[in-house]
N, C-alpha and C positions, 0 to 999 in steps of 0.2 A: 189552252196552253199559250197561244199567242197573245191573248188578252192579258195573261198573267204577265208576259214578258213585258207589254206595252205598259202596264200599270208600273212596273218596276222601273222602267225607263223613265217615266214621267215623274215618280214620286222621289227618286234617287237624287236629283238635284235639288229638291226641296229639304232633304234631310242634310244637304250640306250647309243650307241657309239657316237651319234650325240651331247650329253651334253657335255658342257664345263666343264674341269676339272682343278683344280689349287693345288698347294701345296705352304705351307709356312714353314719357319724356325723359331718356336716360340722361340727357344734359342738364335737365333740371334736378334730377336726382343726385347727379354727381355733384353739382355747384352746392347742395344742401348739405352735403357732409362737411363735418368739421375738420377732418383731416386733410380736406384738399387743400385748405390755406396753407397748411404746414408743407405739404407737398410742392405746391407752386412757390412757396418761399425756398425751399432747397433747391429746386430747379432753376430758380431765379439767380440763387447765389452760384449755382455751378455755371450758368450761362456768363454770369459776370466776371468770375474767375477766369474762363477761357478767353473771354473777350480782353481782358485785360493782359493775359498772357499775348495774345496776338498783336495787341496794340503795342506793347512793348518790343516785340518782334519787328513790327513794322517801324516805330520810331527807330530803333537801331539800324534798320535797313536803310531809311531815308537819311540818317545821320552819313552812314558809309557812302550813299550815292553823292550826296553833297560834297564830302571830302574827295571822292573821285572826280567830281566836275571841277573843283578847285585845282587839283594837282595833275589831272590829265595831260595838260599841255607840257609839262615838265617830265613826264613818263616816257620810257623807250617804249616801243611797241609790244614786247614780250610782256612787260610789267602790266601794260593797260589790257592784253588779252587775259591775263591772269587775274587781274580784279574785276573785270567784266564777268568772267566765268565764276567768280566767287559771288558777285552780286546776283547774277542768273540762279545759282544754286540757293541762295539764301531766299530769293523771290519764291522758288519751287518749294522750300522749307515753311515756308509762310501759308502758301496755298495749301500743302499737306496739312499744316497745322489747323487750318480752317476746317477742312474736310474732317480731320479727326475729332474736332470739337463739336462739330454738328452730330457725328456719329455718336460721341459719347453722352451727348445730351438727349438724344434719341433713345439710346439703350437705357439711360438713368431714368427715363419718362416711363418707357415700356416696363421697366422693373418694379417702379413705385406705383404704376397704376394697374399691374397684373392682379394683385390681390383685391383691389376694390372692385375691378370688374367682376372678379369671380364671385365676391360678395353680393354684388347688385345682381347678377345673374341668378343666384340661389334665392334671393329676396323675391325676385321676378316669378321664379318658379313656384315659389311657397305661395304667393298671392294667386298665381294662375291656377294652382292645383285648389286652393281653399275657395276659390270663386267658381271654378268649374269651366274655366275658360279654354276652348280649344286651341286658339291662337292668340298670341300676344305680339303685336307688331310695334315697330319704333314710330314714334309719332312724327318725328321729323320726315320720315320717308314717305309720308302721304300729304297728297295734296288737299284731300277731303276726307273726313272720317264721320260717318253719319251718325244718328242717336243709337243706332244698334250696337256700336263699339263702345264700350267704356272706357273712361280715361282711369287708369289704375295708378297712375304717377303719386297720389297722395297715400294710397295703399301700400306701394313700394316703400316709399318714405318711412311709413310706419313700421313695416316690418324690418328695415334696416335699424331702426331706433331699437326694436325688440332684441335684434340680434346681437347687439353690443355687450 
């Protein structure tokens, strides 16, 4: 009985190494998709729109600061404090607009890429099942991939082309 247990312990690790391994470069797969160019264009347009809005706010703020600097010497203390408070609030609004713009762009990016990521995951699963791979790893996460692990990136690209 002891001999059987020892044999099982010795051969168990070997069965792990007998499994087929593969790796895929998902960034290369994503960049190969034709819809990526359209999505990048849409996200670029959204980013430009938000940037233009913020630049317009900043230009208005700068104009108001310059007006204040020109007329500050003739203002009474109450008026100075009122204008300074308004300028501070405007500056905070600009900062909030920048944060809101970043969040809006990030949300749009997540919404646009979610279906693509799901489609890629399905393609990877289909290729892995068809090839009998026990594990598929992201190629960018490894420093070295030996000959035992197959690069299935071209297979995933072909599977995505069939899925259209």
